[in-house]
C-alpha positions in Angstrom: 42.0 53.9 -74.3 40.6 51.0 -72.5 42.0 47.6 -73.9 39.2 45.5 -75.8 39.0 43.0 -72.9 39.9 43.3 -69.5 40.0 40.6 -67.4 40.4 40.9 -63.2 42.5 38.1 -62.0 41.5 37.7 -57.8 42.4 34.8 -55.8 40.4 33.0 -52.8 43.4 34.6 -51.0 47.2 35.4 -50.6 49.5 33.0 -52.5 47.4 30.4 -54.5 49.2 32.1 -57.5 47.3 34.9 -58.7 50.6 36.3 -60.8 51.5 33.7 -61.6 48.0 32.6 -63.8 48.2 36.3 -64.7 51.5 36.1 -66.4 50.8 32.8 -68.1 47.3 34.1 -69.7 49.3 36.9 -71.2 52.5 34.7 -72.5 49.6 32.4 -73.9 47.5 35.4 -75.3 51.2 36.8 -76.7 51.9 33.5 -78.1 48.8 34.0 -80.3 49.7 37.3 -81.8 47.4 39.5 -79.5 48.6 42.3 -77.5 48.5 42.2 -73.7 49.0 44.9 -71.0 49.3 43.9 -67.3 48.3 46.2 -64.7 48.6 46.0 -60.8 47.1 49.2 -59.3 48.9 48.8 -56.1 51.2 46.0 -54.5 53.2 45.3 -51.1 55.8 43.2 -50.3 58.2 41.9 -48.4 61.2 43.8 -49.1 64.0 41.5 -47.6 62.4 38.3 -49.6 62.0 40.8 -53.1 66.2 41.2 -52.3 67.0 37.7 -51.8 64.9 36.8 -55.0 66.3 39.4 -57.3 64.0 42.7 -59.1 62.1 39.9 -60.4 60.5 39.1 -57.0 57.6 41.9 -56.8 54.3 40.8 -58.6 54.7 44.1 -61.1 58.2 42.5 -62.0 56.5 39.3 -62.9 53.7 40.6 -65.0 56.3 43.3 -66.6 58.4 40.2 -67.9 55.4 38.6 -68.9 53.8 41.5 -71.4 57.2 43.1 -72.1 56.6 45.8 -70.1 58.2 48.0 -67.9 57.6 46.9 -64.4 57.1 50.7 -63.4 54.1 50.9 -65.9 52.6 47.6 -64.9 52.2 49.3 -60.8 53.2 53.0 -60.5 56.3 53.3 -58.4 54.5 55.5 -55.5 52.0 52.5 -54.8 54.8 50.0 -53.9 54.8 49.4 -50.9 57.7 47.2 -49.1 55.7 46.0 -46.0 53.6 42.4 -46.2 50.6 43.8 -44.9 47.4 44.7 -47.0 48.4 47.8 -49.1 46.0 50.2 -47.2 47.5 48.7 -43.7 51.2 48.9 -45.3 50.9 52.7 -46.3 49.7 53.4 -43.0 52.4 51.9 -41.5 54.9 53.1 -43.4 53.8 56.7 -42.9 52.4 57.0 -46.3 49.1 59.0 -47.7 45.9 56.9 -47.7 44.1 56.1 -50.9 41.1 55.1 -52.5 40.2 52.8 -55.0 39.1 55.3 -57.3 41.9 56.7 -57.1 43.7 53.1 -58.4 41.3 53.4 -60.9 42.1 56.6 -62.0 45.7 55.9 -62.0 45.4 53.2 -64.7 47.2 54.1 -67.5 47.1 51.6 -70.7 49.5 51.8 -74.0 48.9 54.4 -76.1 48.0 53.7 -79.7 44.9 51.5 -80.9 43.6 49.8 -77.7 45.7 46.3 -76.6 43.8 43.2 -76.9 44.0 42.0 -73.6 44.3 44.3 -70.0 45.0 42.2 -67.2 44.2 43.8 -63.8 45.4 41.6 -60.8 43.8 42.7 -57.4 45.8 41.8 -54.0 44.8 38.8 -51.8 41.2 37.4 -51.3 38.0 39.4 -52.8 37.6 41.1 -49.7 41.1 41.7 -48.5 41.9 45.6 -48.5 42.9 47.0 -51.5 42.2 50.4 -50.4 41.0 52.4 -47.2 37.7 52.3 -49.2 37.4 48.6 -50.6 38.7 45.7 -52.3 38.9 44.1 -55.2 34.9 43.6 -55.3 35.0 47.6 -54.9 37.5 47.7 -57.9 35.5 45.1 -60.0 33.0 47.5 -59.5 34.7 50.5 -60.7 36.8 49.1 -63.5 33.5 46.9 -64.9 35.9 43.7 -66.2 34.4 41.9 -69.4 35.8 38.6 -67.3 36.8 37.3 -63.5 39.9 34.9 -63.5 39.4 33.5 -59.7 42.2 31.4 -58.6 42.4 29.3 -55.7 44.1 26.2 -54.2 42.9 22.6 -55.4 43.3 20.8 -51.9 41.7 20.7 -48.5 39.0 23.6 -48.6 38.8 24.5 -51.9 35.3 24.4 -52.7 34.3 26.4 -49.5 37.0 29.2 -50.7 35.6 28.9 -54.3 32.2 29.4 -53.2 32.8 32.4 -51.0 35.1 34.2 -53.3 32.7 33.3 -56.2 29.6 34.8 -54.9 31.6 38.4 -53.8 31.1 39.1 -57.6 27.6 38.6 -58.1 25.6 38.5 -60.6 29.1 37.9 -62.6 30.3 34.8 -62.5 34.5 34.5 -62.5 36.0 31.4 -64.4 37.6 29.8 -61.5 41.4 28.4 -62.3 41.8 25.3 -59.7 46.2 25.9 -59.5 48.6 23.2 -58.5 45.8 20.8 -59.4 47.1 17.4 -60.0 44.8 14.4 -61.5 45.9 11.9 -59.3 45.4 13.3 -56.2 41.9 11.9 -54.8 40.8 15.6 -53.2 41.7 17.4 -56.2 39.6 15.1 -58.2 36.4 15.2 -55.8 36.9 19.4 -55.6 36.5 19.6 -59.1 33.7 17.2 -59.6 32.0 18.8 -56.8 32.5 22.7 -58.1 31.0 21.2 -61.4 28.2 19.3 -60.3 26.9 21.7 -58.1 27.8 25.2 -59.4 27.4 27.3 -62.8 31.0 28.5 -62.2 33.0 27.1 -65.2 35.9 25.6 -63.6 39.4 24.9 -65.2 42.4 22.5 -64.0 45.1 24.5 -66.1 46.1 27.8 -68.4 44.8 25.9 -71.7 41.5 25.1 -70.9 40.8 28.3 -68.7 41.5 30.0 -71.8 38.8 28.4 -73.4 36.3 29.4 -71.1 37.3 32.8 -71.4 
């Protein structure tokens, strides 16, 4: 059963905090009494880093901890690619079969029973980073038809350009933007926030609580 609301979480690039933001959203909704499930259709990772940090290092494990699910329900085990490259590139380098965006969407399995209130789906990399042999997170959004899109971005230098380019990829849908690691004492962060709010029609938040009010 499709969740009552599907929220796609993406970012302006790698390492901007997509998984952290998705986990924080899940925790906040669960604290309010809502049921939440998270899905990572495909993940690639550095096995040495994951091994050093323990089993909780992969995106699927972090999301599973936030929702109380099994990490293999979050991301099917055959979609784990232990190589730090874009998933389809990692699959090719590992000698594993290619796959399509439609296959990833078709493999999404939500919890049985009444639909959960919120279903979080996290992409990989930025909106145009390869997600499968034939598409990216923008392609995923086209098939998934999420009710909301969350775009996570850094708050520092380059934020304005990164946010505008990434948000435009999802037009005509307007993502809610989270400027992650925002510091109100940093003049660059403050200026970027003010500019985006003044010159775009994007809803820009600086923390999870504010983001929740905009979803």
